[in-house]
N, C-alpha and C positions, 0 to 999 in steps of 0.2 A: 334432615340431619343425617339419615342413613346413607344417602348418596354421597355426601361430603366425606363421611367416615370411610365408605368403600373406596373412594377416590384416593384418600390418603393411604389407606391400607394397600391398595394396588401399587402405589408408587413405592411404598416401603418394601413390598414383596418384590417388585421389579429390581430395586437396588440390591436386595439380598440375593435374588436369583443371579444378578450380574456378578456377584462376588463368588458364585458357585454353590449357593445354598440349595441343595436338592429338595428340601421340604418346600421352600418358596416356589421352586419350579413346579413341583407337583401340585401345589395349591393353585397356581396360575393355570396349569393345564386342566385340572378338575373344574375350575370355575369357568374358563373360557372355551373349552372344547365344545360343550353343548351350544353355546352362543354361536360359535363359528359354524357348527354343524347346521343349525337352523338358518343362519345367514347363507351358507352354501347351498342349501336346498332352494332358496328363493333365487339365488344367483345362477346355479347350474342345474340342479335337479338330479345329478348322478351321485347316488349315495356312496358308491365305492370310491369314486374320484374324490369326493368330499373327505371321506375318512383318510384316504391316502395323503391328501394335501394337509390335513390337520396334523398328522404325524410328521410329515416332511417339514412343515413350518416349525413345530416345536423342536424337532431334531436340529434344524438349522439355527434356531435362536440359541439352543443349548451350546452348539459347537462354536458359535460366534459371540457368546455372552459377554466376554471381556471387551470386545470392540463395539458393542451396542451403546448407543447414546442414551442418556436419561430421557424419559418421555413425560409429557404432560398428561397423556391419557393412554394407559396400557390397552384398554379396549380398542380405541381408535387405531393405535399402532398395530395391534394383532389383526384387526379386520382388514386394514390396508395391505399388510404383509400377506395375509391369507388370500386376498383377491389376486395379488401378484403371483402367488404360488399356484393358484388355480389357472391363471392365464398362461403361466409357463408350462404347466402340465398339459393344458389343452393344445398349446402350440406343438409340444412334443408328440402328443397323440395324433394331431393332424399330420405332422411330418411323417410319423410312422405309417399312418394310413395311406398317405400319398406314396410312400416308398413301397408299401405292400401292394398297392394298386398298380404301381409302375412295374414292379417285379411280376405280378400276376399277368399284366398285359404283355410284358416281354416273354414270359414263359408260355403264355397262350399263343402269342404270335409265333414263337419258335416251334411250338407243338403243331400249330396249323401249317407252318412251313414244312416241318418234318413229314406230316401226313401228306401234304401236297406233293412233296418230293418223292415220297414212297409211292404214291399213286402214279405219278408221272414215270418213275423208274419201272414200275410193274407194267404200265402200258407200253413203255418203250421195249421192255424185254419181250412182251407178248408180240408186239409188232415185229421186232427183230426175229423172233422165233418163227413167225409165219413166213417172213421173207427168206430166212435161211432154209426152212423146210422146203419152200417152193424152189429155191435155187438148187438144193441138193437133188430134188426130184427131177430137175431138168438136166442133170448130168447123165452122160452115157452110162449104161448099166454097170460095167466093170469099175469105172471110176466111182460111181455112187456106192457100190458095194464095198470097195476098198476104203473109201473115206468113212463110211458108216462103221465098218469094223475097227478102223484105227482110232477114230475120235469119239464115237458114241459107245462102243463096246470095249474100248481101251485094249485092243489086241495089239500084240507085237507083230512086226513084219513076218517073222517066222510062222506065227499062227495064221496070219492072213494068207500066206503062201499055201499052207496046208488046207485051209478052209476053201479057198478059191481054186485049188489045184493049179497053181501057177508058180513060176520061179520067184526066188527072193527078189531079183532085180525087177521083175514085172510088178510085184506087189508095191515096191517103192515107186516105180514109174506111175502106176495107176493112182496112188495117193497123191503124188506130186502134181500130176496133170489135173486131178480132181480139185485140189486146192487152188491151183492156178486159175482154173475155169470159174470156181466159186468167187475168187477175188474179183475177176472181171465182171461177173454177173452182179455181185453185191455193190461194186463201185457204181454201176449204172443205175442201181435202185437206191432208194432212200434208207440205207441201213445205218443206224446210229450205234456207235461203239459205246 
């Protein structure tokens, strides 16, 4: 007799809830949230997800209360709706996880590429530095000295002239000839810009 009375009471509560009765809504929540919680544990096992889904379900039915149909079994309706809510949340979680995994893979790939590019650039710089050092050492003495002063010590032609005890025109000529010779030597070697 109690089950029949509960059933009638649930239907009356449901109708009152649909009309906006907050007390009926609270009674339905208090009565069915523990049932949904235990059902959710057997269905999913994730307590936090279950609690979130119970709140989402009751929020959704409150927001759409006027458009809800009359039901024969409030318990059955809530369990089916709850299962849908859980499935929807699991799908969202899965999509978020896939997006996060995708982003992490992308970021990791980018980082790996950046590290590889950095290593390659450093190796290229080192290789080029060795080639350039060798090419400079093969220049005639005055050209090597003038190029070194001009480009490695950032001296002006006037300073080169004084340091090397040569004329201004000779300083420019030694730098020019040194660069010309370097270009020829570097062209014939594997120098990467």
